[in-house]
C-alpha positions in Angstrom: 120.0 77.9 137.5 120.8 76.9 141.0 124.7 78.1 140.0 123.6 81.3 138.5 121.6 82.0 142.0 124.6 81.3 143.8 126.9 83.6 141.4 124.0 86.2 141.9 124.1 85.9 145.4 128.1 85.9 145.6 128.5 89.2 143.1 125.8 90.9 145.3 127.7 90.7 148.8 131.0 91.4 147.1 129.8 94.8 146.0 128.3 95.9 148.9 131.9 95.3 150.4 132.8 97.3 147.6 130.8 100.4 147.5 130.0 100.0 151.1 127.1 101.4 153.5 124.5 104.4 152.4 125.6 104.7 149.2 122.6 105.0 146.9 120.5 102.5 145.0 117.1 102.0 142.5 115.1 101.4 145.3 113.3 104.4 145.9 114.3 105.4 149.9 116.7 102.7 150.5 119.9 103.2 150.9 123.1 99.9 150.1 122.3 99.1 154.0 118.3 99.1 154.0 118.2 97.0 150.4 120.9 94.4 152.7 118.8 94.7 155.4 115.5 93.6 153.3 117.4 90.7 152.1 118.5 89.0 155.5 114.7 89.8 156.8 113.1 88.2 153.8 114.7 85.1 154.4 115.3 85.1 158.0 113.0 86.8 159.9 109.5 85.0 159.4 107.4 87.1 161.8 108.3 89.9 159.5 109.0 88.8 155.8 105.4 88.9 154.7 104.8 92.4 155.8 107.2 92.7 152.3 104.2 92.1 150.0 101.2 92.5 152.3 100.2 95.6 153.2 98.7 95.6 156.7 101.9 94.0 157.8 104.4 96.5 156.6 104.9 98.2 159.7 106.4 95.6 161.3 108.5 94.7 158.8 109.9 98.0 158.3 110.4 98.1 162.3 112.3 94.9 162.0 114.4 95.9 159.1 115.2 99.3 160.6 116.8 97.2 163.5 118.5 94.8 161.7 119.7 97.5 159.3 121.9 98.5 162.3 124.6 95.3 162.0 127.8 96.4 160.4 127.7 95.6 156.3 130.0 92.5 156.3 127.5 90.8 158.7 124.8 91.4 156.4 126.8 90.4 153.6 128.0 87.5 155.0 124.6 86.5 155.4 123.1 87.3 151.7 126.1 85.1 150.5 125.2 82.2 152.7 121.4 82.1 151.4 118.6 81.3 153.4 119.1 78.5 156.6 117.6 75.5 156.9 114.7 76.8 158.5 113.4 79.1 155.9 111.3 78.4 153.4 113.8 79.8 150.5 116.0 76.7 152.2 113.9 74.2 150.6 114.8 71.4 148.2 114.3 73.7 144.6 112.6 77.1 146.3 116.0 79.1 146.5 116.6 78.5 142.5 112.9 79.0 141.8 112.1 81.7 143.3 115.3 84.1 143.9 116.9 84.5 140.5 114.8 87.2 140.0 115.0 88.5 143.4 118.9 88.5 143.2 119.3 89.9 139.7 117.3 92.8 140.1 118.7 93.3 143.5 122.6 93.2 142.7 121.6 95.5 139.5 120.0 98.2 141.8 123.3 98.4 143.5 125.1 98.5 140.3 123.1 101.1 138.7 122.8 103.4 141.2 126.6 104.0 140.9 127.7 106.2 138.4 129.1 105.3 134.9 127.5 101.5 135.0 126.6 99.7 132.3 125.1 96.4 131.2 126.9 93.2 132.4 128.1 90.4 129.6 125.8 87.9 131.0 125.9 84.0 129.7 123.4 82.8 127.1 122.0 80.2 129.5 121.4 82.7 132.4 119.8 85.1 129.8 117.8 82.5 128.7 116.5 81.9 132.2 116.0 85.2 132.2 113.9 85.7 129.7 111.4 83.0 131.4 111.5 84.8 134.4 110.4 87.8 132.7 107.5 85.8 130.9 106.3 83.8 134.3 106.0 87.3 136.1 104.9 89.7 134.1 101.5 88.8 134.9 101.9 89.5 138.3 104.0 92.3 138.2 102.0 94.2 135.9 98.6 93.8 136.6 97.7 97.2 137.3 99.1 98.4 133.7 95.5 99.0 131.8 97.1 98.8 128.2 98.3 95.1 126.9 101.6 94.0 127.1 104.0 91.9 124.3 107.8 91.2 125.5 110.4 91.2 122.4 113.6 90.2 123.9 116.4 91.3 121.2 119.4 89.1 122.6 117.8 85.9 122.0 120.1 83.1 119.9 120.1 83.0 116.1 117.8 80.6 114.5 115.5 81.1 118.1 111.5 80.1 116.5 109.5 83.8 116.9 107.2 82.1 119.3 110.6 81.7 122.1 111.6 85.7 120.9 108.1 87.1 122.1 105.9 86.6 124.2 102.1 88.4 125.2 102.1 89.0 129.1 99.3 90.9 129.5 95.9 91.1 127.2 93.8 94.3 126.5 93.9 96.7 123.9 95.8 98.9 123.0 98.7 96.7 123.6 102.5 97.7 124.0 105.7 96.2 123.3 108.7 96.0 125.1 112.0 95.7 123.6 115.1 94.5 124.9 117.4 92.1 125.9 115.8 89.4 128.6 118.0 90.9 131.1 116.8 94.3 130.6 113.0 93.5 130.4 113.2 91.7 133.9 114.1 94.9 135.2 111.6 96.9 133.2 108.7 94.1 134.3 110.2 94.7 138.2 109.7 98.2 137.7 113.0 99.7 137.1 113.2 102.4 134.5 116.8 102.8 134.8 116.5 99.3 132.0 117.0 99.5 128.4 114.0 98.7 127.0 112.3 100.7 124.2 108.5 100.6 124.5 106.8 100.7 121.4 103.5 101.8 120.5 100.8 104.6 119.9 101.4 107.9 122.3 98.5 106.5 124.4 99.5 103.3 124.9 102.8 103.9 126.2 101.5 107.1 128.0 99.2 104.9 130.0 101.7 102.0 130.5 104.6 104.6 132.1 102.5 105.9 134.4 101.0 102.5 135.6 102.6 101.4 138.7 104.7 97.9 138.2 105.9 95.8 140.7 105.3 93.4 143.7 
């Protein structure tokens, strides 16, 4: 997985430079420069990164991120490319590959799919499997505000994959909806990206409840 995290970092840095600053992303209210600044703050500003997930600290995080966003986009992209410094928690052995695959895959797609004419990438089967594990592992947190049960069903598993490795219940409850799609698209959907190519199956009321719920961190 480490190599996939590295490749997503490098691809995202390259894409940021290719599209330039002030371009749209899937993150509401953020352009490409804002998204790049978010990633730099997350890994390099220990005083501000807690506010990414803790609302009482969010004001300071926004202030710091706005300052970081004043840097040249090339400088921000280089910091993303080189990864966390040794003193960052993300620089500890094993942390980058465990925590950052979802972060960089999703934000890479936030930039890609913010541009016109995007199509899903043709990904390595092993990366797809890693992303399937991410979807299952992350859903308990990301779907915590969903008022119905949720099952994930991947459509891109290799032939012969046992049923229990193709479908996973990730949230209890009744009624239940089933999210159906390739593993990368399921990751994007549970992280709250409606641009993901995922079908939501279930009765009409349950589907509506899922679609109206807040997903993500």
